[in-house]
MOPAC internal coordinates of N, CA, C and O (Angstrom, degrees):
PM7 1SCF
backbone

  N    0.0000 0     0.00 0     0.00 0    0    0    0
  C    1.4906 1     0.00 0     0.00 0    1    0    0
  C    1.5455 1   107.45 1     0.00 0    2    1    0
  O    1.2310 1   119.09 1   143.84 1    3    2    1
  N    1.3833 1   119.33 1   -36.16 1    3    2    1
  C    1.4496 1   121.55 1   179.89 1    5    3    2
  C    1.5758 1   109.08 1   -64.84 1    6    5    3
  O    1.2310 1   122.41 1   144.10 1    7    6    5
  N    1.3621 1   112.99 1   -35.90 1    7    6    5
  C    1.4383 1   116.33 1  -171.06 1    9    7    6
  C    1.6764 1   108.11 1   -73.55 1   10    9    7
  O    1.2310 1   121.35 1   151.39 1   11   10    9
  N    1.3042 1   115.02 1   -28.61 1   11   10    9
  C    1.4134 1   119.20 1   174.11 1   13   11   10
  C    1.5936 1   112.29 1   -67.89 1   14   13   11
  O    1.2310 1   121.68 1   139.88 1   15   14   13
  N    1.2833 1   114.39 1   -40.12 1   15   14   13
  C    1.5564 1   122.38 1   178.53 1   17   15   14
  C    1.4741 1   109.80 1   -67.36 1   18   17   15
  O    1.2310 1   120.65 1   137.01 1   19   18   17
  N    1.4097 1   116.37 1   -42.99 1   19   18   17
  C    1.4475 1   119.88 1   173.38 1   21   19   18
  C    1.4571 1   113.85 1   -59.86 1   22   21   19
  O    1.2310 1   119.97 1   128.28 1   23   22   21
  N    1.2468 1   117.67 1   -51.72 1   23   22   21
  C    1.4997 1   123.53 1   175.33 1   25   23   22
  C    1.4369 1   118.15 1   -54.00 1   26   25   23
  O    1.2310 1   121.04 1   138.07 1   27   26   25
  N    1.4605 1   115.61 1   -41.93 1   27   26   25
  C    1.3767 1   122.15 1   172.94 1   29   27   26
  C    1.5155 1   111.61 1   -62.52 1   30   29   27
  O    1.2310 1   119.01 1   133.16 1   31   30   29
  N    1.2221 1   119.49 1   -46.84 1   31   30   29
  C    1.4852 1   120.22 1   179.77 1   33   31   30
  C    1.4930 1   114.17 1   -65.00 1   34   33   31
  O    1.2310 1   120.61 1   143.06 1   35   34   33
  N    1.4078 1   116.45 1   -36.94 1   35   34   33
  C    1.3961 1   116.98 1   169.13 1   37   35   34
  C    1.4549 1   118.21 1   -61.02 1   38   37   35
  O    1.2310 1   119.71 1   134.07 1   39   38   37
  N    1.3062 1   118.15 1   -45.93 1   39   38   37
  C    1.3701 1   119.90 1   169.17 1   41   39   38
  C    1.5007 1   119.19 1   -55.32 1   42   41   39
  O    1.2310 1   119.72 1   134.07 1   43   42   41
  N    1.3506 1   118.14 1   -45.93 1   43   42   41
  C    1.4269 1   116.63 1   167.83 1   45   43   42
  C    1.4510 1   117.34 1   -56.96 1   46   45   43
  O    1.2310 1   119.37 1   138.50 1   47   46   45
  N    1.2727 1   118.80 1   -41.50 1   47   46   45
  C    1.3396 1   119.28 1  -177.71 1   49   47   46
  C    1.6201 1   113.65 1   -71.60 1   50   49   47
  O    1.2310 1   122.86 1   150.41 1   51   50   49
  N    1.3168 1   112.13 1   -29.59 1   51   50   49
  C    1.4923 1   116.08 1   173.88 1   53   51   50
  C    1.5686 1   109.98 1   -65.84 1   54   53   51
  O    1.2310 1   121.42 1   139.33 1   55   54   53
  N    1.3275 1   114.89 1   -40.67 1   55   54   53
  C    1.6049 1   119.13 1  -178.41 1   57   55   54
  C    1.4841 1   103.24 1   -65.48 1   58   57   55
  O    1.2310 1   115.25 1   135.77 1   59   58   57
  N    1.3944 1   126.61 1   -44.23 1   59   58   57
  C    1.3996 1   124.83 1  -174.56 1   61   59   58
  C    1.5139 1   111.05 1   -68.71 1   62   61   59
  O    1.2310 1   120.17 1   139.85 1   63   62   61
  N    1.2773 1   117.28 1   -40.15 1   63   62   61
  C    1.4947 1   121.58 1  -178.66 1   65   63   62
  C    1.5633 1   105.04 1   -69.93 1   66   65   63
  O    1.2310 1   118.38 1   141.35 1   67   66   65
  N    1.1781 1   120.69 1   -38.65 1   67   66   65
  C    1.5046 1   124.37 1   179.05 1   69   67   66
  C    1.5100 1   110.92 1   -65.40 1   70   69   67
  O    1.2310 1   116.48 1   137.84 1   71   70   69
  N    1.3328 1   124.30 1   -42.16 1   71   70   69
  C    1.3527 1   131.28 1   172.37 1   73   71   70
  C    1.5342 1   111.80 1   -62.93 1   74   73   71
  O    1.2310 1   119.34 1   134.46 1   75   74   73
  N    1.3090 1   118.86 1   -45.54 1   75   74   73
  C    1.5109 1   125.46 1   174.07 1   77   75   74
  C    1.4566 1   107.43 1   -59.50 1   78   77   75
  O    1.2310 1   116.31 1   130.19 1   79   78   77
  N    1.1912 1   124.62 1   -49.81 1   79   78   77
  C    1.5244 1   131.55 1  -177.79 1   81   79   78
  C    1.4311 1   107.94 1   -55.03 1   82   81   79
  O    1.2310 1   120.43 1   130.53 1   83   82   81
  N    1.3299 1   116.78 1   -49.47 1   83   82   81
  C    1.5265 1   123.03 1  -179.22 1   85   83   82
  C    1.5624 1   112.02 1   -61.20 1   86   85   83
  O    1.2310 1   120.76 1   134.53 1   87   86   85
  N    1.3311 1   116.15 1   -45.47 1   87   86   85
  C    1.3684 1   122.86 1   179.86 1   89   87   86
  C    1.5474 1   111.93 1   -66.99 1   90   89   87
  O    1.2310 1   120.45 1   139.55 1   91   90   89
  N    1.3261 1   116.75 1   -40.45 1   91   90   89
  C    1.4309 1   119.40 1  -179.16 1   93   91   90
  C    1.5487 1   110.01 1   -64.82 1   94   93   91
  O    1.2310 1   121.66 1   131.37 1   95   94   93
  N    1.4084 1   114.42 1   -48.63 1   95   94   93
  C    1.4735 1   115.83 1   179.34 1   97   95   94
  C    1.5898 1   114.60 1   -72.51 1   98   97   95
  O    1.2310 1   119.42 1   156.67 1   99   98   97
  N    1.2790 1   118.71 1   -23.33 1   99   98   97
  C    1.3966 1   121.85 1   176.52 1  101   99   98
  C    1.5729 1   109.53 1   -67.51 1  102  101   99
  O    1.2310 1   120.36 1   141.35 1  103  102  101
  N    1.3084 1   116.93 1   -38.65 1  103  102  101
  C    1.4453 1   122.15 1  -176.88 1  105  103  102
  C    1.4795 1   115.16 1   -83.57 1  106  105  103
  O    1.2310 1   118.35 1   169.78 1  107  106  105
  N    1.3349 1   120.76 1   -10.22 1  107  106  105
  C    1.4260 1   125.09 1   176.31 1  109  107  106
  C    1.3819 1   119.06 1   -89.48 1  110  109  107
  O    1.2310 1   119.63 1  -148.21 1  111  110  109
  N    1.3855 1   118.32 1    31.79 1  111  110  109
  C    1.4344 1   125.15 1   172.13 1  113  111  110
  C    1.4858 1   110.56 1   -61.86 1  114  113  111
  O    1.2310 1   116.66 1   -57.39 1  115  114  113
  N    1.2680 1   123.96 1   122.61 1  115  114  113
  C    1.5819 1   121.25 1  -175.39 1  117  115  114
  C    1.5531 1   104.89 1   -68.88 1  118  117  115
  O    1.2310 1   124.61 1   -50.25 1  119  118  117
  N    1.3338 1   108.75 1   129.75 1  119  118  117
  C    1.5473 1   115.45 1   177.77 1  121  119  118
  C    1.4865 1   112.37 1   -75.25 1  122  121  119
  O    1.2310 1   122.78 1   -30.51 1  123  122  121
  N    1.3393 1   112.27 1   149.49 1  123  122  121
  C    1.5102 1   113.67 1   177.21 1  125  123  122
  C    1.5363 1   108.67 1   -71.38 1  126  125  123
  O    1.2310 1   121.26 1   -60.68 1  127  126  125
  N    1.2571 1   115.20 1   119.32 1  127  126  125
  C    1.5475 1   118.97 1   179.75 1  129  127  126
  C    1.5430 1   108.43 1  -128.32 1  130  129  127
  O    1.2310 1   121.10 1   -46.04 1  131  130  129
  N    1.3116 1   115.50 1   133.96 1  131  130  129
  C    1.3471 1   122.86 1  -178.81 1  133  131  130
  C    1.6900 1   108.30 1   -78.83 1  134  133  131
  O    1.2310 1   121.06 1   -55.93 1  135  134  133
  N    1.2102 1   115.58 1   124.07 1  135  134  133
  C    1.4763 1   117.88 1  -178.28 1  137  135  134
  C    1.5470 1   112.20 1   -90.66 1  138  137  135
  O    1.2310 1   120.41 1   -43.58 1  139  138  137
  N    1.3071 1   116.81 1   136.42 1  139  138  137
  C    1.5025 1   122.36 1   177.89 1  141  139  138
  C    1.4600 1   109.74 1   -96.04 1  142  141  139
  O    1.2310 1   121.79 1   -47.35 1  143  142  141
  N    1.3298 1   114.18 1   132.65 1  143  142  141
  C    1.5078 1   121.65 1   179.67 1  145  143  142
  C    1.4216 1   106.84 1   -99.43 1  146  145  143
  O    1.2310 1   117.73 1   -51.49 1  147  146  145
  N    1.3120 1   121.92 1   128.51 1  147  146  145
  C    1.4632 1   130.11 1   174.70 1  149  147  146
  C    1.5420 1   109.59 1   -65.56 1  150  149  147
  O    1.2310 1   119.72 1   -42.08 1  151  150  149
  N    1.3292 1   118.14 1   137.92 1  151  150  149
  C    1.3667 1   121.81 1   178.13 1  153  151  150
  C    1.5917 1   108.18 1   -59.95 1  154  153  151
  O    1.2310 1   122.24 1   -25.33 1  155  154  153
  N    1.3765 1   113.32 1   154.67 1  155  154  153
  C    1.3947 1   119.82 1  -175.99 1  157  155  154
  C    1.4692 1   114.63 1   -63.09 1  158  157  155
  O    1.2310 1   119.60 1   149.68 1  159  158  157
  N    1.3321 1   118.38 1   -30.32 1  159  158  157
  C    1.5132 1   125.50 1  -177.50 1  161  159  158
  C    1.5059 1   111.90 1   -79.50 1  162  161  159
  O    1.2310 1   120.92 1   165.05 1  163  162  161
  N    1.4719 1   115.85 1   -14.95 1  163  162  161
  C    1.5156 1   114.08 1  -173.42 1  165  163  162
  C    1.5737 1   102.03 1  -106.89 1  166  165  163
  O    1.2310 1   121.50 1   -50.36 1  167  166  165
  N    1.2497 1   114.73 1   129.64 1  167  166  165
  C    1.4913 1   121.00 1   179.05 1  169  167  166
  C    1.6141 1   105.38 1   -72.42 1  170  169  167
  O    1.2310 1   125.00 1   -21.76 1  171  170  169
  N    1.3585 1   108.00 1   158.24 1  171  170  169
  C    1.4604 1   118.03 1  -174.85 1  173  171  170
  C    1.6398 1   104.34 1   -90.47 1  174  173  171
  O    1.2310 1   121.74 1   -48.42 1  175  174  173
  N    1.2766 1   114.28 1   131.58 1  175  174  173
  C    1.4557 1   114.73 1  -179.32 1  177  175  174
  C    1.4411 1   115.29 1   -92.13 1  178  177  175
  O    1.2310 1   119.95 1   -59.31 1  179  178  177
  N    1.3374 1   117.71 1   120.69 1  179  178  177
  C    1.3687 1   130.75 1  -177.65 1  181  179  178
  C    1.4725 1   112.26 1  -108.27 1  182  181  179
  O    1.2310 1   119.12 1   -67.96 1  183  182  181
  N    1.3652 1   119.28 1   112.04 1  183  182  181
  C    1.4218 1   111.01 1  -178.82 1  185  183  182
  C    1.5127 1   117.06 1   -75.76 1  186  185  183
  O    1.2310 1   119.23 1   -36.21 1  187  186  185
  N    1.3022 1   119.08 1   143.79 1  187  186  185
  C    1.5041 1   123.16 1  -172.97 1  189  187  186
  C    1.5790 1   104.48 1  -112.48 1  190  189  187
  O    1.2310 1   121.14 1   -50.15 1  191  190  189
  N    1.2904 1   115.42 1   129.85 1  191  190  189
  C    1.4059 1   121.71 1   175.86 1  193  191  190
  C    1.4920 1   108.77 1   -88.51 1  194  193  191
  O    1.2310 1   119.66 1   -39.90 1  195  194  193
  N    1.3762 1   118.26 1   140.10 1  195  194  193
  C    1.5098 1   113.14 1   174.85 1  197  195  194
  C    1.5933 1   112.33 1   -70.34 1  198  197  195
  O    1.2310 1   120.13 1   -17.34 1  199  198  197
  N    1.2970 1   117.36 1   162.66 1  199  198  197
  C    1.4261 1   119.36 1  -174.82 1  201  199  198
  C    1.5170 1   113.82 1   -71.81 1  202  201  199
  O    1.2310 1   119.88 1   159.23 1  203  202  201
  N    1.2253 1   117.84 1   -20.77 1  203  202  201
  C    1.5359 1   123.55 1   177.44 1  205  203  202
  C    1.4145 1   113.26 1   -86.77 1  206  205  203
  O    1.2310 1   116.56 1   169.44 1  207  206  205
  N    1.3294 1   124.14 1   -10.56 1  207  206  205
  C    1.4801 1   123.04 1  -174.97 1  209  207  206
  C    1.4730 1   107.36 1   -79.37 1  210  209  207
  O    1.2310 1   120.31 1   -42.37 1  211  210  209
  N    1.2938 1   117.02 1   137.63 1  211  210  209
  C    1.5342 1   122.22 1   174.49 1  213  211  210
  C    1.3971 1   117.58 1   -67.50 1  214  213  211
  O    1.2310 1   118.25 1   -38.08 1  215  214  213
  N    1.3485 1   120.94 1   141.92 1  215  214  213
  C    1.4624 1   122.42 1  -175.41 1  217  215  214
  C    1.6205 1   105.44 1   -75.03 1  218  217  215
  O    1.2310 1   122.87 1   -38.04 1  219  218  217
  N    1.3070 1   112.11 1   141.96 1  219  218  217
  C    1.4198 1   119.83 1  -177.49 1  221  219  218
  C    1.5298 1   104.87 1   -97.09 1  222  221  219
  O    1.2310 1   117.84 1   -55.55 1  223  222  221
  N    1.3030 1   121.72 1   124.45 1  223  222  221
  C    1.4143 1   128.04 1   176.18 1  225  223  222
  C    1.6174 1   110.98 1   -79.99 1  226  225  223
  O    1.2310 1   119.62 1   -40.82 1  227  226  225
  N    1.2933 1   118.33 1   139.18 1  227  226  225
  C    1.4577 1   115.62 1   179.79 1  229  227  226
  C    1.5411 1   110.22 1   -66.01 1  230  229  227
  O    1.2310 1   120.75 1   -35.44 1  231  230  229
  N    1.3085 1   116.16 1   144.56 1  231  230  229
  C    1.4366 1   118.00 1   177.81 1  233  231  230
  C    1.5291 1   114.03 1   -69.91 1  234  233  231
  O    1.2310 1   119.98 1   -41.44 1  235  234  233
  N    1.3695 1   117.65 1   138.56 1  235  234  233
  C    1.4069 1   121.76 1  -173.57 1  237  235  234
  C    1.5185 1   110.04 1  -124.99 1  238  237  235
  O    1.2310 1   122.15 1   -97.32 1  239  238  237
  N    1.3635 1   113.50 1    82.68 1  239  238  237
  C    1.4399 1   119.64 1  -176.24 1  241  239  238
  C    1.6334 1   114.77 1   -61.50 1  242  241  239
  O    1.2310 1   122.97 1   141.37 1  243  242  241
  N    1.2927 1   111.91 1   -38.63 1  243  242  241
  C    1.4767 1   118.69 1   177.59 1  245  243  242
  C    1.5456 1   112.45 1   -58.62 1  246  245  243
  O    1.2310 1   121.72 1   136.70 1  247  246  245
  N    1.3452 1   114.31 1   -43.30 1  247  246  245
  C    1.3889 1   120.82 1  -179.84 1  249  247  246
  C    1.4819 1   110.17 1   -66.31 1  250  249  247
  O    1.2310 1   119.07 1   139.51 1  251  250  249
  N    1.2707 1   119.38 1   -40.49 1  251  250  249
  C    1.4535 1   123.74 1  -179.44 1  253  251  250
  C    1.5542 1   112.10 1   -63.97 1  254  253  251
  O    1.2310 1   122.45 1   137.84 1  255  254  253
  N    1.4018 1   112.92 1   -42.16 1  255  254  253
  C    1.5205 1   120.09 1   176.44 1  257  255  254
  C    1.6324 1   106.21 1   -62.01 1  258  257  255
  O    1.2310 1   120.92 1   128.88 1  259  258  257
  N    1.1562 1   115.84 1   -51.12 1  259  258  257
  C    1.5352 1   123.00 1  -176.83 1  261  259  258
  C    1.4626 1   106.93 1   -56.07 1  262  261  259
  O    1.2310 1   117.33 1   132.71 1  263  262  261
  N    1.3201 1   122.69 1   -47.29 1  263  262  261
  C    1.4386 1   122.92 1  -173.50 1  265  263  262
  C    1.5499 1   107.58 1   -73.41 1  266  265  263
  O    1.2310 1   120.27 1   148.60 1  267  266  265
  N    1.4031 1   117.09 1   -31.40 1  267  266  265
  C    1.4780 1   116.96 1   176.68 1  269  267  266
  C    1.5860 1   111.58 1   -68.57 1  270  269  267
  O    1.2310 1   121.53 1   144.07 1  271  270  269
  N    1.3032 1   114.67 1   -35.93 1  271  270  269
  C    1.5470 1   116.90 1   174.84 1  273  271  270
  C    1.4056 1   110.15 1   -63.48 1  274  273  271
  O    1.2310 1   117.86 1   133.71 1  275  274  273
  N    1.2680 1   121.67 1   -46.29 1  275  274  273
  C    1.3909 1   125.65 1  -179.16 1  277  275  274
  C    1.5655 1   113.36 1   -57.43 1  278  277  275
  O    1.2310 1   122.50 1   129.41 1  279  278  277
  N    1.3268 1   112.82 1   -50.59 1  279  278  277
  C    1.3871 1   118.96 1   174.26 1  281  279  278
  C    1.5540 1   114.97 1   -59.12 1  282  281  279
  O    1.2310 1   120.98 1   140.81 1  283  282  281
  N    1.2997 1   115.73 1   -39.19 1  283  282  281
  C    1.5267 1   117.71 1   173.70 1  285  283  282
  C    1.5192 1   111.01 1   -60.25 1  286  285  283
  O    1.2310 1   122.15 1   132.24 1  287  286  285
  N    1.4377 1   113.48 1   -47.76 1  287  286  285
  C    1.5270 1   115.32 1   179.20 1  289  287  286
  C    1.4437 1   114.23 1   -59.05 1  290  289  287
  O    1.2310 1   119.58 1   138.87 1  291  290  289
  N    1.3335 1   118.41 1   -41.13 1  291  290  289
  C    1.4065 1   119.93 1   174.03 1  293  291  290
  C    1.4798 1   116.12 1   -61.06 1  294  293  291
  O    1.2310 1   119.72 1   144.20 1  295  294  293
  N    1.2997 1   118.13 1   -35.80 1  295  294  293
  C    1.4625 1   123.50 1   179.06 1  297  295  294
  C    1.5151 1   107.84 1   -69.27 1  298  297  295
  O    1.2310 1   121.33 1   139.13 1  299  298  297
  N    1.3337 1   115.06 1   -40.87 1  299  298  297
  C    1.5579 1   118.06 1   179.93 1  301  299  298
  C    1.4737 1   109.44 1   -66.77 1  302  301  299
  O    1.2310 1   120.42 1   137.40 1  303  302  301
  N    1.3792 1   116.81 1   -42.60 1  303  302  301
  C    1.4763 1   116.67 1   178.24 1  305  303  302
  C    1.4128 1   114.53 1   -66.50 1  306  305  303
  O    1.2310 1   117.29 1   152.79 1  307  306  305
  N    1.3668 1   122.75 1   -27.21 1  307  306  305
  C    1.4696 1   130.11 1   174.96 1  309  307  306
  C    1.4682 1   105.65 1   -68.88 1  310  309  307
  O    1.2310 1   118.47 1   135.42 1  311  310  309
  N    1.2114 1   120.53 1   -44.58 1  311  310  309
  C    1.5144 1   120.38 1  -178.17 1  313  311  310
  C    1.4571 1   111.76 1   -73.17 1  314  313  311
  O    1.2310 1   118.11 1   149.90 1  315  314  313
  N    1.3302 1   121.20 1   -30.10 1  315  314  313
  C    1.4974 1   123.27 1  -177.78 1  317  315  314
  C    1.5332 1   104.08 1   -73.70 1  318  317  315
  O    1.2310 1   118.52 1   147.03 1  319  318  317
  N    1.3407 1   120.43 1   -32.97 1  319  318  317
  C    1.4987 1   124.96 1  -172.00 1  321  319  318
  C    1.6054 1   101.81 1   -68.44 1  322  321  319
  O    1.2310 1   119.94 1   137.33 1  323  322  321
  N    1.2877 1   117.72 1   -42.67 1  323  322  321
  C    1.4783 1   118.70 1  -171.61 1  325  323  322
  C    1.4350 1   111.38 1   -74.88 1  326  325  323
  O    1.2310 1   120.10 1   180.00 1  327  326  325

């Protein structure tokens, strides 16, 4: 019985995550932006990070949403088991 409930929640979470992925990737169409070219006499500024500065990892909102849904599903399964 618990296996059926667990599989049902997994299926529901799969559908939700698939819909979220579709929406996220549908909205990320690159907009048409005019690029500006620096004049030849002006050097291009490249920021340099100091060697002791920690590397910043890019933010991954989809991974946070997915992990939140998995945590929610685990909590619901835990409540159903009791």
